[in-house]
N, C-alpha and C positions, 0 to 999 in steps of 0.2 A: 520378399523384398531383396534378399541377397542375390537370388537368381536374376532379378531385374537389374541390379547394379552390375553384376558380372556381364550380362547381355549388353548393357549400355557401354561399359568400358571396352568390351570386345568390338562392338560396332565402331566406336570412335577410333580404336586402334586401326581397324581396317580402313576407315576413311582417311586417317592420318597417313597410312602407308600409300594409299591411292594418290593422295595429294602430293606426297614427296616423290613417288615414282613419276608422276606427271611432270613435276618440276625438273627432275633429273633428266628424264627422257627428252623434254623440250630443250633443255639447256645444251646437252651434248649433241642432240640431233641438229639444232640450229647452228651450233659451233662448227660442226663438220660441214654443213651446207655453206657457211660463209668462208671457211678455210679453202674449200675447193672452188667455190664460185668467185669470191674476191681474188683468190689466187690466180684464177683465169684472167680477171681484169688487170692484175699486176703484170701477168705474163705478156699480154698483148700490147700494153701501153708503155712499160718502162724500158729504158735503154738496156741493151746488151743482154736481153733474154732471148732464148732460141725461138720463142713464139711471137716476138715483136711484129705487130702489123697483121696478125691473123684475122680472118674474115668473120662475118656475122654468123655463118653456119657453125664455125668453131665455138663461138660464144654461146649460141643457143643449145648446142649439144652438151657443152661443158656444164652449163647451168642446170640442164635437165638431169644429167648424171649426178650433179652435186645434190639436188633435191632428193633423188632416189636414195643415195647413200645416207643422207640425213634422216629420211623416213625410216629406213632399215634400222639405223642406230636407235632412234627414238622409240620405235615399236619394241625392240628387244629390251629396252630399259624400262618399259612399262607405261609409256604415254601413248596417246592416240595418233602421234605423228603429225600434228598440225603444223608446227614450225612457223606459224604465221598468225598474227593477231586477227587478220581479216577472216581466217577460217574459224578461229576460236570464238570470236565475237558473233559472227554470222550464224554459226551453229547454235551457240547458246541463246541467241535472241529468239530463235524459232523452235527451241525445244529439242535440238539434236545433241546437246551437250549440257552438262550440269553447270549452273552458274557458280556453284561453290568451287569449281576447279579453274575458273577463268583467270583469277589473279595469279596463282602459281604458274599457269601456263604462260601468261604474258610476261611475267618476270623472267622465267626461264628462257623465253624467246629473245627478249631484248638483251639480257645479260650474255646469253650464248653468242648472239650476233656481235656484240662488242668485243668479247674475248677472242672470237674467231678472227675478227679484223685485226686485233692486236697481234695475233700470231702471224698473220700475213705480213704485217709491217716488219716484224722481226725476220721472217724468212727472206724478204726482198729488200732489206735495209741497204745493202750495197748498191742495188739497182735504183733505189730512190736517190741515193747520193750521186749516181751517174746520170740522173735525169733532172736537169737544173731548173726546169720551169714547166708551166702548164702547156706551153706550145710544143714541148717535146714529149709530153705524155704524163707528167706528174700532176694529176688533177683528182678531184673528188670522184670523178667518174670511174676510177678504179674500184671504188667501194660502194658508191651510191649511184642513183640514176640521174640522168640529165636529159632534157628533151632535145630531139633533133631540130625542131622548130619551137622556139619558146612562145607558147600561146597558152597561158594558164587555164583558160576555159576548156580548150580542146585537149590539153595535156591531162587535165582532171578527167574528162570524159574518156580518154584513151585508157587510163588506169581503171576506171569504173567498168568499161566494156571488157577489157582483157581479164580482170579479176572475176567479173561475173561469169564469164565462160569457164574459167579455171575452176571455180568453186561449184558451179552447177554440175560439172562433170564429176567432181569429187563426191558430191552428195549422192550420185548414182553409182558410185563404185562400191559402196558398202565399206567394210573395214579395209582401208587402203594401206594398212601395214601388213596385211596377210599375204603370204605366198609371194607371187611375182607381181602383185599389184603396185609395189613401189616403183617398178620399172614402167608400169603404165602411167603412173604419176609423172615420172621423168619424161616419158615420151610426150605427155600432155604439155609439160613445160616447154619442151623443144618446139612443138608446133605452134604454141602461143607465141613463143619468142620469134619464130620465123614469120608468122602470119600477122601478129598484132603488136609485137614488141619493138618494132623498128621505129615507132614514133617517140617513145619515152624511155626505152630501155627496159620495159616491162618489170617494174618493181613487184607488183602483185602482192606485196608483203611489207607492211610498215616496219617490222623488226629488221628485215633484210636491208632496208634503206637507212633507217635512223641509227641503228646500233653501229654499223660501220662508218656512217657519216660522222657520228660523234667521236669515234676512235680516231678518224683522220683529222678531226678538228682539234683534239686536245692532246694527242700523243706526239712525241717528238719525231715527226716525219721530216726527213731532210727536204728542203726546197718545197715545202708544202704550199699548195695553192689555196684558194678560197673553198670553204665547205658549202657555200651556196645555200645557206639556210632559208633564204627568201623563197626558194623553190620547194623546200622540204614538206610543205603542207600537202602538196599534190600526192606524193607517194605514201603519205600518212592517211589522208582522207579518202582518196579515190579508191584504194583497195577495200577499205572498210565499208564504203557505200556499195561497192560491187558485191562484196560478201553478203551484205544484208539483203540486197535485191535477189541474189541467187537463192538464198535460204528461204526467203519469202515466196518466191515463185515455186520452189519445191513443195512447200506446204500447200499452196493453192492447187497444184495439179495432182497431188497424191490423194 
């Protein structure tokens, strides 16, 4: 009996460490992703930055590298480097990831995204003050996604398709925190951004959109515009559906 108790405690300790490492990795990985990615958004939109007005290639490359660095950080801190509820939920729904770890991963992702956005607001505070309105660049688009043409049905489909392509490739990469694979993930983000992301800004990730959108909505950003919550269901639901479709297809063809 004593041996059984020791075995039970030991196993639960291991589970607890795994869950905590998952939360920590997802929190810091997603925070780094948003600091670098939303920092790019601030750099190209806000007045008196050296990158003001940079093009879409700049955006796609920067977000790709932001994801790469986030995956590296998350993997080194003990998580699977999801950084994205669409990955976590899609993987768990079809047996690629344990359901017991889903909530810690999601909490880490959304909280990390919020804190990352808060740090970007602090970094660029003088530039927000120098950008008086949405017309001059002070908009939620610095942090969250906005459609090029607002059409909710097609915006939703755009997010489903782009996220499906992203997660289907991830499922065929194996452990994408290993070796140089985070760079492959970053390159994947780049080509999705250039090829599919021009319609909606390629959220691909509910945490990447909602955490920074909330930070922009509630933190003291000078000259803040609308957070555009009426659109926010698209980058929440579209990626999750895309992730589920990708994981479901992977099960069918394996």
